[in-house]
C-alpha positions as CSV (number, residue, x, y, z in Angstrom):
1,M,-9.8,-14.7,0.2
2,T,-9.9,-11.9,-2.3
3,D,-7.4,-9.1,-2.4
4,L,-10.3,-6.7,-1.7
5,S,-11.3,-8.7,1.4
6,L,-7.7,-8.7,2.7
7,L,-7.5,-4.9,2.1
8,T,-10.8,-4.3,3.9
9,L,-9.5,-6.2,7.0
10,A,-6.3,-4.0,6.9
11,I,-8.5,-0.9,6.9
12,E,-10.5,-2.2,9.8
13,A,-7.2,-3.0,11.7
14,M,-6.3,0.7,11.5
15,E,-9.0,1.5,14.0
16,K,-7.1,-0.2,16.8
17,S,-3.9,1.8,16.2
18,Y,-2.2,3.4,19.2
19,S,-0.5,6.4,17.5
20,P,-0.7,9.4,19.8
21,Y,2.6,10.8,18.7
22,S,2.4,10.7,14.9
23,G,-1.3,10.6,14.5
24,C,-0.7,8.2,11.7
25,K,-2.7,4.9,11.8
26,V,-1.5,1.9,9.9
27,G,-3.3,-1.5,9.5
28,A,-2.1,-4.8,8.0
29,A,-3.8,-8.1,7.2
30,L,-1.6,-11.1,6.6
31,L,-2.9,-14.1,4.7
32,T,-1.3,-17.6,5.4
33,K,-1.3,-20.4,2.9
34,S,-3.7,-22.3,5.2
35,G,-6.2,-19.5,4.7
36,K,-5.9,-17.9,8.2
37,I,-5.6,-14.1,8.5
38,Y,-3.7,-12.2,11.1
39,T,-4.2,-8.5,11.5
40,G,-1.9,-5.9,13.0
41,T,-1.8,-2.2,13.7
42,N,1.0,0.2,14.6
43,I,1.7,0.6,18.3
44,E,3.8,3.7,19.1
45,N,5.9,4.5,22.2
46,A,7.2,7.8,23.5
47,A,10.7,6.5,23.2
48,F,10.1,5.8,19.5
49,S,12.5,2.8,19.1
50,P,10.1,0.4,20.9
51,T,7.4,1.4,18.3
52,V,6.2,-1.6,16.3
53,C,4.8,-1.4,12.8
54,A,1.4,-3.0,11.8
55,E,3.1,-5.4,9.5
56,R,5.4,-6.8,12.2
57,V,2.5,-7.2,14.6
58,A,0.6,-9.3,12.0
59,F,3.7,-11.3,11.3
60,F,4.6,-12.0,14.9
61,K,1.0,-13.0,15.7
62,A,1.1,-15.5,12.9
63,I,4.6,-16.9,13.6
64,S,3.8,-17.2,17.3
65,E,0.8,-19.3,16.4
66,G,2.9,-21.7,14.3
67,E,2.0,-20.3,10.9
68,T,5.2,-20.2,8.8
69,E,3.8,-20.4,5.2
70,L,2.6,-16.9,4.3
71,S,1.0,-15.8,1.0
72,A,0.2,-12.0,1.1
73,I,-0.2,-8.9,3.2
74,A,-2.3,-5.8,2.7
75,V,-1.0,-2.6,4.2
76,V,-2.8,0.7,4.5
77,G,-2.3,3.9,6.5
78,G,-3.1,7.6,6.9
79,K,-3.4,10.4,9.4
80,G,-6.4,10.2,11.6
81,G,-7.3,6.7,10.4
82,K,-8.2,7.7,6.9
83,V,-6.4,5.8,4.1
84,D,-4.2,8.4,2.4
85,G,-1.6,7.4,0.0
86,I,0.6,4.3,-0.3
87,F,2.2,3.1,3.0
88,A,5.0,0.8,1.9
89,P,6.6,-1.4,4.6
90,C,9.7,0.1,6.2
91,G,13.1,-1.5,6.0
92,V,12.8,-3.4,9.3
93,C,9.4,-4.9,8.1
94,R,11.0,-5.8,4.8
95,Q,13.7,-7.6,6.6
96,V,11.2,-9.6,8.7
97,M,9.3,-10.5,5.5
98,M,12.5,-11.8,3.9
99,E,13.1,-14.0,7.0
100,F,9.7,-15.7,6.5
101,C,8.6,-15.3,2.9
102,H,9.7,-16.3,-0.6
103,P,10.5,-13.0,-2.3
104,E,9.2,-14.0,-5.7
105,T,5.8,-15.3,-4.5
106,F,4.9,-13.3,-1.4
107,E,2.5,-10.5,-2.4
108,I,2.1,-7.1,-0.9
109,I,-1.1,-5.1,-1.5
110,L,-0.6,-1.4,-1.2
111,A,-3.6,0.8,-1.4
112,V,-4.8,4.4,-1.8
113,S,-8.4,3.1,-1.5
114,T,-10.4,-0.1,-1.9
115,E,-10.8,1.0,-5.6
116,H,-7.2,1.9,-6.2
117,Y,-4.5,-0.5,-5.1
118,E,-1.5,-2.3,-6.5
119,I,-0.1,-5.8,-5.8
120,I,3.7,-6.3,-5.9
121,T,5.9,-9.1,-4.9
122,L,8.4,-8.8,-2.0
123,K,11.2,-9.0,-4.6
124,E,9.8,-6.0,-6.4
125,L,9.5,-4.1,-3.2
126,L,13.1,-4.8,-2.3
């Protein structure tokens, strides 16, 4: 799986976002060490605190399927479903990543577009 392929899957995941309150769609694609990919998108709620980020959706899908060895995640977002700027994981998502990933080897792909993206480790993000 290439970084670009993972990024493309994250962009596709944005289409499934339920974000009627912010209008901001976020997609994530999580790669496991076994080569499986789990996607996620943000799911908002009028009460706000029950809202779930795309990254956590992908993580919880993988963990609930027994995948505990994780390699990388691509995260993209923007208003109206158009990738627009870097969407770094929030503090809660970072905490979930720390629970399941090695900070020096887990990679996070943050993109402005499929041509312009950066790869950082969880340790660098923290």
